[in-house]
N, CA, C and O atoms as CSV, one atom per row, in Angstrom:
chain,resi,resn,atom,element,x,y,z
A,1,UNK,N,N,1.084,-1.186,0.383
A,1,UNK,CA,C,-0.101,-0.052,-0.024
A,1,UNK,C,C,0.756,1.472,-0.066
A,1,UNK,O,O,1.364,1.744,0.969
A,2,UNK,N,N,0.822,2.336,-1.054
A,2,UNK,CA,C,1.252,3.071,-0.608
A,2,UNK,C,C,0.348,4.469,-0.147
A,2,UNK,O,O,-0.839,4.357,0.159
A,3,UNK,N,N,1.097,5.871,-0.135
A,3,UNK,CA,C,0.310,7.229,0.202
A,3,UNK,C,C,-1.480,7.410,-0.414
A,3,UNK,O,O,-2.436,7.657,0.322
A,4,UNK,N,N,-1.542,7.205,-1.932
A,4,UNK,CA,C,-2.983,7.032,-2.778
A,4,UNK,C,C,-3.565,5.830,-2.313
A,4,UNK,O,O,-4.754,5.918,-2.006
A,5,UNK,N,N,-3.096,4.883,-2.204
A,5,UNK,CA,C,-3.847,3.654,-1.709
A,5,UNK,C,C,-4.865,4.110,-0.598
A,5,UNK,O,O,-6.094,4.086,-0.662
A,6,UNK,N,N,-3.973,4.579,0.551
A,6,UNK,CA,C,-4.446,5.115,1.698
A,6,UNK,C,C,-5.264,5.788,1.495
A,6,UNK,O,O,-6.377,5.668,2.006
A,7,UNK,N,N,-4.886,6.805,0.581
A,7,UNK,CA,C,-6.450,7.727,0.907
A,7,UNK,C,C,-7.623,7.108,0.588
A,7,UNK,O,O,-8.492,6.757,1.387
A,8,UNK,N,N,-7.629,6.902,-1.349
A,8,UNK,CA,C,-8.223,5.995,-1.139
A,8,UNK,C,C,-9.333,5.267,-0.249
A,8,UNK,O,O,-10.537,5.510,-0.179
A,9,UNK,N,N,-8.543,4.269,0.434
A,9,UNK,CA,C,-9.222,3.752,1.216
A,9,UNK,C,C,-9.764,4.271,2.468
A,9,UNK,O,O,-10.851,3.876,2.890
A,10,UNK,N,N,-8.934,5.286,3.188
A,10,UNK,CA,C,-9.680,6.296,4.349
A,10,UNK,C,C,-10.766,6.919,3.667
A,10,UNK,O,O,-11.312,7.785,4.352
A,11,UNK,N,N,-11.230,6.755,2.575
A,11,UNK,CA,C,-12.315,7.440,1.966
A,11,UNK,C,C,-13.630,7.018,1.541
A,11,UNK,O,O,-14.631,7.727,1.435
A,12,UNK,N,N,-13.475,5.365,1.230
A,12,UNK,CA,C,-14.108,4.331,1.486
A,12,UNK,C,C,-14.501,3.933,3.023
A,12,UNK,O,O,-15.550,3.297,3.118
A,13,UNK,N,N,-13.916,4.173,4.048
A,13,UNK,CA,C,-14.390,4.263,5.089
A,13,UNK,C,C,-14.892,5.250,6.460
A,13,UNK,O,O,-15.037,5.152,7.678
A,14,UNK,N,N,-15.059,6.383,5.202
A,14,UNK,CA,C,-15.695,7.628,5.710
A,14,UNK,C,C,-14.848,8.687,6.305
A,14,UNK,O,O,-15.402,9.672,6.792
A,15,UNK,N,N,-13.022,8.536,6.315
A,15,UNK,CA,C,-12.429,9.363,7.530
A,15,UNK,C,C,-12.522,10.597,6.287
A,15,UNK,O,O,-12.546,10.354,5.081
A,16,UNK,N,N,-12.567,11.981,6.918
A,16,UNK,CA,C,-12.205,12.828,6.793
A,16,UNK,C,C,-10.986,13.557,6.048
A,16,UNK,O,O,-10.043,13.711,6.825
A,17,UNK,N,N,-10.718,14.098,4.634
A,17,UNK,CA,C,-9.226,14.460,4.301
A,17,UNK,C,C,-8.989,14.910,5.532
A,17,UNK,O,O,-8.140,14.272,6.154
A,18,UNK,N,N,-9.825,16.439,6.444
A,18,UNK,CA,C,-8.811,16.506,6.982
A,18,UNK,C,C,-8.256,16.366,8.091
A,18,UNK,O,O,-7.631,17.328,8.539
A,19,UNK,N,N,-8.319,15.281,8.753
A,19,UNK,CA,C,-8.162,14.745,9.751
A,19,UNK,C,C,-6.692,13.643,9.755
A,19,UNK,O,O,-6.238,13.003,10.704
A,20,UNK,N,N,-6.193,13.724,8.314
A,20,UNK,CA,C,-5.076,13.045,7.840
A,20,UNK,C,C,-4.156,13.429,6.912
A,20,UNK,O,O,-4.322,13.319,5.697
A,21,UNK,N,N,-3.071,13.932,7.512
A,21,UNK,CA,C,-2.025,14.561,6.500
A,21,UNK,C,C,-1.025,13.938,5.896
A,21,UNK,O,O,0.085,13.740,6.389
A,22,UNK,N,N,-1.570,13.462,4.304
A,22,UNK,CA,C,-0.413,12.685,3.581
A,22,UNK,C,C,0.805,13.164,3.426
A,22,UNK,O,O,1.007,14.370,3.286
A,23,UNK,N,N,1.597,12.418,3.431
A,23,UNK,CA,C,3.179,12.756,3.498
A,23,UNK,C,C,3.303,14.339,3.880
A,23,UNK,O,O,4.043,14.978,3.132
A,24,UNK,N,N,2.805,14.913,4.728
A,24,UNK,CA,C,2.893,15.752,5.438
A,24,UNK,C,C,3.163,15.962,6.799
A,24,UNK,O,O,3.742,14.964,7.227
A,25,UNK,N,N,2.980,16.948,7.816
A,25,UNK,CA,C,2.608,17.263,8.862
A,25,UNK,C,C,1.208,18.233,9.227
A,25,UNK,O,O,0.564,18.672,8.275
A,26,UNK,N,N,0.990,18.387,9.930
A,26,UNK,CA,C,0.013,19.707,10.098
A,26,UNK,C,C,-1.159,19.421,11.405
A,26,UNK,O,O,-1.407,18.297,11.842
A,27,UNK,N,N,-1.754,20.618,11.866
A,27,UNK,CA,C,-2.006,20.322,13.468
A,27,UNK,C,C,-3.489,19.886,13.124
A,27,UNK,O,O,-4.295,20.085,12.215
A,28,UNK,N,N,-3.417,18.930,14.759
A,28,UNK,CA,C,-4.710,18.519,14.816
A,28,UNK,C,C,-5.320,17.502,13.919
A,28,UNK,O,O,-6.481,17.425,13.517
A,29,UNK,N,N,-4.057,16.561,13.637
A,29,UNK,CA,C,-4.673,15.551,12.451
A,29,UNK,C,C,-3.468,14.285,12.651
A,29,UNK,O,O,-2.544,14.259,13.465
A,30,UNK,N,N,-3.838,13.264,11.604
A,30,UNK,CA,C,-2.932,12.097,12.150
A,30,UNK,C,C,-2.128,12.743,10.731
A,30,UNK,O,O,-2.667,13.344,9.801
A,31,UNK,N,N,-0.545,12.380,10.912
A,31,UNK,CA,C,0.290,12.927,10.410
A,31,UNK,C,C,0.963,11.756,9.923
A,31,UNK,O,O,0.983,10.867,10.774
A,32,UNK,N,N,1.813,11.300,8.269
A,32,UNK,CA,C,1.971,9.840,8.071
A,32,UNK,C,C,3.019,11.023,6.983
A,32,UNK,O,O,2.663,11.979,6.294
A,33,UNK,N,N,4.363,10.434,7.227
A,33,UNK,CA,C,5.230,10.690,5.893
A,33,UNK,C,C,6.393,10.148,6.290
A,33,UNK,O,O,6.502,9.751,7.450
A,34,UNK,N,N,7.704,10.023,5.163
A,34,UNK,CA,C,9.092,9.348,5.538
A,34,UNK,C,C,10.009,10.194,5.615
A,34,UNK,O,O,10.040,10.914,4.616
A,35,UNK,N,N,11.103,10.520,6.696
A,35,UNK,CA,C,11.751,11.179,7.234
A,35,UNK,C,C,13.180,11.343,6.023
A,35,UNK,O,O,13.098,10.944,4.861
A,36,UNK,N,N,14.172,11.873,6.498
A,36,UNK,CA,C,15.356,12.589,5.636
A,36,UNK,C,C,16.322,10.726,5.977
A,36,UNK,O,O,16.873,10.015,5.136
A,37,UNK,N,N,16.182,10.505,7.385
A,37,UNK,CA,C,16.721,9.268,8.060
A,37,UNK,C,C,16.418,8.116,7.900
A,37,UNK,O,O,16.879,7.192,8.570
A,38,UNK,N,N,15.358,7.969,6.720
A,38,UNK,CA,C,15.060,6.669,6.488
A,38,UNK,C,C,13.622,6.139,6.847
A,38,UNK,O,O,12.995,5.635,5.915
A,39,UNK,N,N,13.202,6.175,7.716
A,39,UNK,CA,C,12.035,5.471,8.663
A,39,UNK,C,C,11.027,6.329,8.322
A,39,UNK,O,O,11.258,7.521,8.119
A,40,UNK,N,N,9.170,5.520,8.175
A,40,UNK,CA,C,8.312,6.610,8.259
A,40,UNK,C,C,7.699,6.711,9.609
A,40,UNK,O,O,7.869,5.965,10.573
A,41,UNK,N,N,6.828,7.951,9.485
A,41,UNK,CA,C,6.693,7.936,10.624
A,41,UNK,C,C,4.856,8.043,10.724
A,41,UNK,O,O,4.390,8.462,9.664
A,42,UNK,N,N,3.786,7.736,11.807
A,42,UNK,CA,C,2.607,8.065,12.181
A,42,UNK,C,C,2.432,8.629,13.237
A,42,UNK,O,O,3.195,8.272,14.134
A,43,UNK,N,N,1.486,9.616,13.551
A,43,UNK,CA,C,1.479,10.208,14.907
A,43,UNK,C,C,0.345,11.085,14.557
A,43,UNK,O,O,0.310,11.402,13.368
A,44,UNK,N,N,-0.569,11.542,15.297
A,44,UNK,CA,C,-1.357,12.442,16.124
A,44,UNK,C,C,-0.853,13.630,16.211
A,44,UNK,O,O,-0.295,13.684,17.307
A,45,UNK,N,N,-0.704,14.959,15.468
A,45,UNK,CA,C,-0.063,16.296,15.583
A,45,UNK,C,C,-1.163,17.044,16.473
A,45,UNK,O,O,-2.350,17.104,16.153
A,46,UNK,N,N,-0.520,17.708,17.835
A,46,UNK,CA,C,-1.031,18.251,18.597
A,46,UNK,C,C,-0.391,19.617,18.785
A,46,UNK,O,O,0.830,19.523,18.660
A,47,UNK,N,N,-0.829,20.938,19.061
A,47,UNK,CA,C,0.316,21.724,19.557
A,47,UNK,C,C,1.616,21.629,19.238
A,47,UNK,O,O,2.311,21.941,20.205
A,48,UNK,N,N,2.448,21.230,17.968
A,48,UNK,CA,C,3.354,20.877,17.359
A,48,UNK,C,C,3.872,19.302,18.479
A,48,UNK,O,O,4.970,18.745,18.499
A,49,UNK,N,N,2.945,19.049,19.074
A,49,UNK,CA,C,3.945,17.763,19.281
A,49,UNK,C,C,3.363,16.513,18.629
A,49,UNK,O,O,2.244,16.418,18.125
A,50,UNK,N,N,4.551,15.320,18.745
A,50,UNK,CA,C,4.063,14.603,17.871
A,50,UNK,C,C,3.640,13.490,18.996
A,50,UNK,O,O,4.493,13.028,19.754
A,51,UNK,N,N,2.217,13.076,19.057
A,51,UNK,CA,C,1.139,12.262,19.800
A,51,UNK,C,C,1.498,10.779,19.537
A,51,UNK,O,O,2.176,10.739,18.511
A,52,UNK,N,N,1.304,9.500,20.076
A,52,UNK,CA,C,1.407,8.506,19.550
A,52,UNK,C,C,2.896,7.863,18.563
A,52,UNK,O,O,2.911,6.709,18.137
A,53,UNK,N,N,3.685,8.538,18.408
A,53,UNK,CA,C,4.539,8.215,17.321
A,53,UNK,C,C,5.054,6.578,17.094
A,53,UNK,O,O,5.314,5.779,17.993
A,54,UNK,N,N,5.103,6.399,15.978
A,54,UNK,CA,C,5.264,5.233,15.540
A,54,UNK,C,C,6.372,5.361,14.440
A,54,UNK,O,O,6.453,6.448,13.868
A,55,UNK,N,N,7.201,4.393,14.102
A,55,UNK,CA,C,8.320,4.914,12.859
A,55,UNK,C,C,8.528,3.506,12.663
A,55,UNK,O,O,8.788,2.634,13.492
A,56,UNK,N,N,8.367,3.436,11.404
A,56,UNK,CA,C,8.120,2.324,10.672
A,56,UNK,C,C,9.112,2.010,9.246
A,56,UNK,O,O,9.500,2.963,8.570
A,57,UNK,N,N,9.468,0.584,8.878
A,57,UNK,CA,C,10.428,0.986,8.303
A,57,UNK,C,C,10.148,1.465,6.736
A,57,UNK,O,O,11.096,2.068,6.232
A,58,UNK,N,N,9.311,1.331,6.136
A,58,UNK,CA,C,8.636,1.698,5.158
A,58,UNK,C,C,7.667,2.385,5.197
A,58,UNK,O,O,7.230,2.707,6.302
A,59,UNK,N,N,6.932,2.890,3.836
A,59,UNK,CA,C,5.322,3.944,3.201
A,59,UNK,C,C,4.899,2.608,3.459
A,59,UNK,O,O,4.382,2.893,4.539
A,60,UNK,N,N,4.631,1.009,3.322
A,60,UNK,CA,C,3.611,0.455,2.879
A,60,UNK,C,C,3.176,-0.130,4.710
A,60,UNK,O,O,2.031,-0.428,5.050
A,61,UNK,N,N,4.190,-0.163,5.483
A,61,UNK,CA,C,3.955,-0.740,6.976
A,61,UNK,C,C,3.159,0.488,7.920
A,61,UNK,O,O,2.445,0.404,8.920
A,62,UNK,N,N,3.724,1.864,6.961
A,62,UNK,CA,C,3.247,2.811,7.622
A,62,UNK,C,C,1.287,3.041,7.489
A,62,UNK,O,O,0.390,3.146,8.326
A,63,UNK,N,N,1.332,3.036,6.148
A,63,UNK,CA,C,-0.080,2.989,5.428
A,63,UNK,C,C,-0.879,2.467,6.216
A,63,UNK,O,O,-1.857,2.931,6.802
A,64,UNK,N,N,0.000,0.554,6.204
A,64,UNK,CA,C,-1.576,0.135,7.110
A,64,UNK,C,C,-1.275,0.024,8.607
A,64,UNK,O,O,-2.013,-0.884,8.991
A,65,UNK,N,N,-0.963,0.225,9.070
A,65,UNK,CA,C,-0.824,0.486,10.647
A,65,UNK,C,C,-1.629,1.921,10.696
A,65,UNK,O,O,-2.079,2.169,11.814
A,66,UNK,N,N,-1.916,3.010,9.583
A,66,UNK,CA,C,-2.547,4.300,10.111
A,66,UNK,C,C,-4.015,3.579,9.542
A,66,UNK,O,O,-5.033,3.926,10.139
A,67,UNK,N,N,-4.170,2.504,8.310
A,67,UNK,CA,C,-5.210,2.170,8.198
A,67,UNK,C,C,-5.793,1.336,9.515
A,67,UNK,O,O,-6.971,1.350,9.870
A,68,UNK,N,N,-5.162,0.909,9.893
A,68,UNK,CA,C,-6.172,-0.117,10.597
A,68,UNK,C,C,-6.266,0.712,12.175
A,68,UNK,O,O,-7.033,0.151,12.958
A,69,UNK,N,N,-5.731,1.685,12.587
A,69,UNK,CA,C,-6.241,2.537,13.267
A,69,UNK,C,C,-6.906,3.269,13.336
A,69,UNK,O,O,-7.284,3.850,14.353
A,70,UNK,N,N,-7.288,3.462,12.011
A,70,UNK,CA,C,-8.553,4.542,11.477
A,70,UNK,C,C,-9.640,3.619,11.208
A,70,UNK,O,O,-10.655,4.226,10.866
A,71,UNK,N,N,-9.762,2.445,11.243
A,71,UNK,CA,C,-10.584,1.424,10.805
A,71,UNK,C,C,-11.213,1.169,12.049
A,71,UNK,O,O,-12.375,0.761,12.063
A,72,UNK,N,N,-10.581,1.361,13.092
A,72,UNK,CA,C,-11.075,0.824,14.607
A,72,UNK,C,C,-11.589,2.099,15.066
A,72,UNK,O,O,-12.639,2.180,15.704
A,73,UNK,N,N,-11.110,2.765,14.858
A,73,UNK,CA,C,-12.085,4.443,15.648
A,73,UNK,C,C,-13.327,4.572,14.780
A,73,UNK,O,O,-14.302,5.240,15.126
A,74,UNK,N,N,-13.254,3.970,13.752
A,74,UNK,CA,C,-14.567,3.988,12.929
A,74,UNK,C,C,-15.639,2.935,13.645
A,74,UNK,O,O,-16.718,3.256,14.145
A,75,UNK,N,N,-15.060,1.569,13.568
A,75,UNK,CA,C,-15.780,0.693,14.338
A,75,UNK,C,C,-16.160,1.167,15.332
A,75,UNK,O,O,-17.325,1.559,15.402
A,76,UNK,N,N,-15.222,1.286,16.493
A,76,UNK,CA,C,-15.782,1.953,17.656
A,76,UNK,C,C,-16.804,2.853,17.927
A,76,UNK,O,O,-17.495,2.842,18.946
A,77,UNK,N,N,-16.913,3.832,16.762
A,77,UNK,CA,C,-17.414,4.807,16.975
A,77,UNK,C,C,-19.009,4.176,16.228
A,77,UNK,O,O,-19.982,4.923,16.125
A,78,UNK,N,N,-19.033,2.982,15.848
A,78,UNK,CA,C,-20.272,2.537,15.003
A,78,UNK,C,C,-20.617,3.156,13.461
A,78,UNK,O,O,-21.685,3.010,12.865
A,79,UNK,N,N,-19.748,3.686,13.112
A,79,UNK,CA,C,-19.843,3.911,11.911
A,79,UNK,C,C,-19.412,3.257,10.753
A,79,UNK,O,O,-19.441,3.700,9.605
A,80,UNK,N,N,-18.924,1.933,11.221
A,80,UNK,CA,C,-18.507,0.920,10.250
A,80,UNK,C,C,-19.639,-0.807,10.544
A,80,UNK,O,O,-19.671,-1.344,11.651
A,81,UNK,N,N,-20.220,-1.222,9.632
A,81,UNK,CA,C,-20.950,-2.202,10.166
A,81,UNK,C,C,-20.370,-3.524,9.244
A,81,UNK,O,O,-20.053,-3.270,8.082
A,82,UNK,N,N,-20.260,-4.582,9.615
A,82,UNK,CA,C,-20.213,-6.203,9.615
A,82,UNK,C,C,-21.494,-5.703,8.070
A,82,UNK,O,O,-22.379,-4.861,7.915
A,83,UNK,N,N,-20.778,-6.979,7.102
A,83,UNK,CA,C,-21.605,-7.093,6.150
A,83,UNK,C,C,-21.930,-8.278,5.886
A,83,UNK,O,O,-22.728,-8.513,4.979
């Protein structure tokens, strides 16, 4: 999975685009991007702080982690149901 595929999947599960910064950083949202040092980072940015920071070795692993987190949050909120 890459950032484009993640964007499509997040749209499919009803995540608003303003909640995720794909490939960049922004306040009050989930951020996912590569770093100059190599690893990919996934975290919630608030007041300039990286909360719940996870570093992963590649784009695919980072995308899968964030998709899992946000899918779970949709399930807990009752916005997704079993088919």
